[in-house]
C-alpha positions in Angstrom: 28.2 72.4 20.1 28.5 74.5 16.9 25.1 74.4 15.1 26.7 73.2 11.8 28.7 70.5 13.6 25.6 69.4 15.4 23.6 69.3 12.2 26.3 67.2 10.6 26.4 64.8 13.5 22.6 64.3 13.5 22.6 63.8 9.7 25.4 61.2 10.0 23.6 59.4 12.8 20.3 59.3 10.9 22.1 58.0 7.8 23.8 55.3 9.9 20.5 54.3 11.5 18.9 53.9 8.0 21.9 51.8 6.9 21.9 49.5 10.0 19.9 46.6 8.4 22.4 46.5 5.5 25.7 46.6 7.5 27.6 43.4 8.2 27.0 43.2 12.0 27.3 39.8 13.4 27.2 38.1 16.8 30.1 36.0 17.9 29.4 32.3 18.3 29.0 31.5 22.0 30.8 28.6 23.7 30.4 27.8 27.4 33.8 26.7 28.4 37.5 27.4 27.7 37.9 23.6 27.0 36.0 24.0 23.7 38.7 26.3 22.2 41.2 23.5 21.0 38.4 22.1 18.8 37.7 25.6 17.4 41.4 26.2 16.7 41.8 22.9 14.9 38.6 23.5 13.0 39.9 26.8 11.7 43.2 25.1 10.7 45.3 27.3 13.1 48.5 26.0 14.7 49.7 28.3 17.4 47.8 30.8 19.7 48.8 34.1 21.3 47.0 34.6 24.6 46.7 38.3 25.5 46.0 38.9 29.1 47.3 40.9 32.1 49.7 40.1 35.0 46.9 40.0 37.6 44.9 37.3 35.7 48.1 35.3 35.1 49.1 35.6 38.8 45.8 34.3 40.0 46.0 31.3 37.7 42.9 32.1 35.7 44.6 31.0 32.5 45.6 27.6 33.8 42.5 25.8 32.6 42.9 27.2 29.1 46.6 26.4 29.1 45.9 22.8 30.2 43.3 22.4 27.5 45.6 23.6 24.8 48.5 21.5 26.0 46.4 18.4 26.3 45.3 18.8 22.7 48.8 19.5 21.3 48.2 23.1 20.5 51.3 25.3 21.3 50.8 28.8 22.6 52.6 31.8 24.1 51.3 34.5 26.5 51.5 38.2 26.5 50.6 39.3 30.1 51.6 43.0 30.2 48.3 44.6 29.3 47.5 47.5 31.5 44.0 48.8 32.7 43.7 51.1 29.7 45.7 49.3 27.0 48.4 51.4 25.3 50.0 51.5 22.0 53.1 50.1 23.6 51.1 47.0 24.8 49.9 46.5 21.2 53.5 46.8 19.8 54.9 44.3 22.3 52.2 41.8 21.7 52.6 42.0 17.9 56.4 41.3 18.3 55.6 38.2 20.4 53.0 37.0 17.9 55.4 37.4 15.0 58.5 35.9 16.8 56.6 32.8 17.7 54.8 32.5 14.3 51.3 32.5 15.9 48.2 32.4 13.6 45.3 33.1 16.1 44.6 35.3 19.0 42.8 34.7 22.3 41.9 37.8 24.3 41.6 36.6 27.9 40.5 39.1 30.6 38.4 42.2 30.9 37.8 44.8 28.3 41.4 45.9 28.3 42.8 42.5 27.3 40.2 42.1 24.6 40.7 45.6 23.3 44.4 44.9 23.1 43.8 41.7 21.3 41.6 43.4 18.7 44.1 46.2 18.2 46.9 43.6 17.7 44.7 41.9 15.0 44.1 45.2 13.3 47.8 46.1 13.2 48.7 42.6 11.9 46.4 43.0 8.9 47.3 46.7 8.5 51.1 46.7 9.1 51.6 50.0 7.3 48.9 51.8 9.2 49.3 53.1 12.7 46.6 52.7 15.3 46.0 56.4 15.3 45.3 56.3 11.6 42.7 53.6 12.2 40.9 55.8 14.8 37.2 56.3 14.0 34.9 54.2 11.8 35.6 51.6 9.1 39.4 52.1 8.9 40.5 48.4 9.2 38.5 46.8 6.4 40.4 43.5 6.5 39.6 40.1 8.1 41.6 39.6 11.2 43.3 36.3 12.2 41.0 34.0 14.2 40.1 36.1 17.3 38.5 34.4 20.3 37.5 36.4 23.4 37.3 35.0 27.0 35.8 37.6 29.3 36.8 37.3 33.0 34.5 40.1 34.0 30.8 40.4 33.3 30.6 44.0 32.1 32.6 45.3 29.2 30.8 43.5 26.4 34.1 43.6 24.4 33.6 40.0 23.4 30.7 41.2 21.2 31.7 44.6 19.9 33.3 46.1 16.9 35.3 48.6 19.0 38.8 48.6 20.4 39.7 51.4 22.8 43.4 52.3 22.9 45.4 54.9 24.8 48.4 56.6 23.2 51.3 55.9 25.5 52.9 59.3 25.0 49.9 61.7 24.9 47.5 59.6 27.1 44.9 60.4 24.5 42.3 57.6 24.5 40.5 56.8 21.2 38.4 54.1 19.7 38.9 52.0 16.5 35.5 50.8 15.1 35.2 48.2 12.3 33.3 45.0 11.8 36.4 42.7 11.5 37.1 43.6 15.2 34.1 41.6 16.3 35.5 38.3 17.8 34.6 35.1 16.0 34.0 33.3 19.3 32.9 34.4 22.8 33.7 32.0 25.6 31.2 32.7 28.4 32.7 30.4 31.0 31.5 31.3 34.6 34.4 29.4 36.2 36.9 32.0 35.1 34.9 34.7 36.9 34.6 32.9 40.2 37.6 34.6 41.8 36.5 38.1 40.8 36.6 40.5 43.8 33.3 42.0 44.9 34.3 45.5 43.9 35.2 44.5 40.3 32.0 42.4 40.1 30.0 45.4 41.0 31.7 48.0 38.8 31.8 45.8 35.7 28.2 44.8 36.3 27.3 48.5 36.3 29.3 48.9 33.1 27.1 46.3 31.5 24.0 48.1 32.9 25.2 51.4 31.5 25.7 49.8 28.0 22.1 48.5 28.1 20.6 51.7 29.4 22.4 54.0 27.0 21.6 51.6 24.1 18.0 51.6 25.0 17.4 55.3 25.6 19.3 56.5 22.5 17.8 57.5 19.2 19.4 54.8 17.1 17.7 51.8 18.5 16.2 48.8 16.6 13.8 46.1 17.6 16.8 43.8 18.2 18.8 46.2 20.2 15.9 47.1 22.4 15.2 43.4 23.0 18.9 42.7 23.9 19.0 45.7 26.2 15.9 44.8 28.1 17.1 41.2 28.6 20.5 42.5 29.8 18.9 44.8 32.4 16.6 42.0 33.6 19.5 39.6 34.0 21.7 42.2 35.8 19.0 43.1 38.4 18.2 39.5 39.0 21.8 38.3 39.5 24.3 41.1 40.3 23.6 41.0 44.1 24.0 37.2 44.2 27.3 37.5 42.2 28.5 40.3 44.5 27.7 38.6 47.8 28.5 35.0 46.8 31.3 35.0 44.4 31.1 31.2 44.0 27.5 31.3 42.7 28.1 29.8 39.3 24.6 30.4 38.0 24.7 34.1 38.9 28.1 34.4 37.3 26.9 32.7 34.1 23.8 35.0 33.9 26.0 38.1 34.4 28.2 37.0 31.6 25.2 36.6 29.3 23.9 40.0 30.5 27.2 41.5 29.5 27.0 39.8 26.1 23.5 41.0 25.3 24.3 44.5 26.5 27.3 44.5 24.2 25.2 43.3 21.3 22.8 46.2 22.0 25.3 49.0 22.3 27.5 47.9 19.4 24.6 48.7 17.1 22.8 51.4 19.0 25.8 53.1 20.6 26.3 54.7 24.0 26.1 58.3 25.0 27.4 61.0 27.3 28.1 58.6 30.2 30.7 56.7 28.2 32.1 59.8 26.6 32.9 61.2 30.1 34.0 57.9 31.5 36.5 57.3 28.6 38.0 60.7 29.1 38.4 60.1 32.9 40.0 56.7 32.1 42.5 58.2 29.6 43.5 61.1 31.7 43.5 59.6 35.2 43.4 55.9 34.6 40.1 55.6 36.5 38.6 52.1 36.0 35.9 52.3 33.4 33.2 50.6 35.3 33.7 52.8 38.3 33.6 55.9 36.2 30.3 54.8 34.7 28.8 54.0 38.1 29.5 57.5 39.3 28.4 59.3 36.2 25.3 57.4 35.1 22.8 58.8 37.7 24.0 62.4 36.9 23.5 62.1 33.2 20.1 60.3 33.4 18.9 63.2 35.6 20.3 65.7 33.2 18.3 64.1 30.3 15.1 64.9 32.2 11.7 64.1 30.9 12.9 63.1 27.4 13.8 59.6 28.7 11.2 59.1 31.5 9.1 56.7 29.5 12.0 54.7 28.4 13.4 54.5 31.9 10.0 53.4 33.2 10.1 50.5 30.7 13.6 49.5 31.9 12.5 49.8 35.5 9.6 47.4 35.0 11.8 45.0 33.2 14.3 45.2 36.1 11.5 44.5 38.6 11.9 47.7 40.5 8.6 49.3 39.3 5.1 48.0 39.0 3.8 46.9 35.6 1.5 49.5 34.0 -1.1 47.6 32.0 -2.1 50.9 30.3 1.3 51.3 28.6 1.8 49.9 25.2 4.8 47.6 24.8 7.6 49.8 23.2 8.2 47.3 20.5 4.6 47.6 19.3 5.3 51.0 17.8 8.4 52.1 15.9 8.1 55.5 17.6 8.3 54.0 21.1 11.2 52.7 23.2 
């Protein structure tokens, strides 16, 4: 990297770290079941919901419990189910058209990170109708409150239900970029393990590693806080305790619930402390070759951690002890005991 550009980036990161305590970060309110959403929608005085999902989720009937709950409570809805693995600008445009045609006033992102990213991008375009997604690329370009946005993750990994980011792929150029702003953080996150029970083992594994990558990169970075370190450690602990059970026994509700919470806490960690080179490469591979994001992270993570070398050994040791894969070292000080540690 050009020395001047590197100096600029480091200065920007330092300034942002200093400003962190004063920025309007917030955590979504957690609910444990899709059946709680009708009450939320009525409480917020909304009248019609747009559910944004993908064809696979609809085909496997994962939205049925939500649809039944909405119907039973007299809340009309419509469904956009054409979201692709890396949501495109076309997906966003089609969903907006459906939202406006049906006079919806709230949005439910139902699925993996792609569906939730699409839902966030739809919200951003609705409140910024004269601004293209490309012009909102980067940081703090939305700056307006979105319609009520609720997120229902069907995979335990992306953390999109907690983050201020929406990653979109330009349908023509295949360029993949992120929109980052505080209004994109969903108001509610529905951590319902029942919607993840039919998740295939391969997706359970790769999305779980996505969550692990979020937690690891958030923890080893230079923009951490006490809160992000705490969330990252909890996420790593939950993942190592539950991912094998969720992978081998898809009907294990407790393991599924714990993986959802791990993903949530990892998302809370990296939305403040950011991710690093692993995600930078994984996003590029996803945009160019449509590689599933979790799979890309799983392949790249060991290589990047090795490349970092001794600079992260102490932090990795702390994560390893939390994960239960290394013996506790009573001689080590707890990272949170010193602002220079962890």
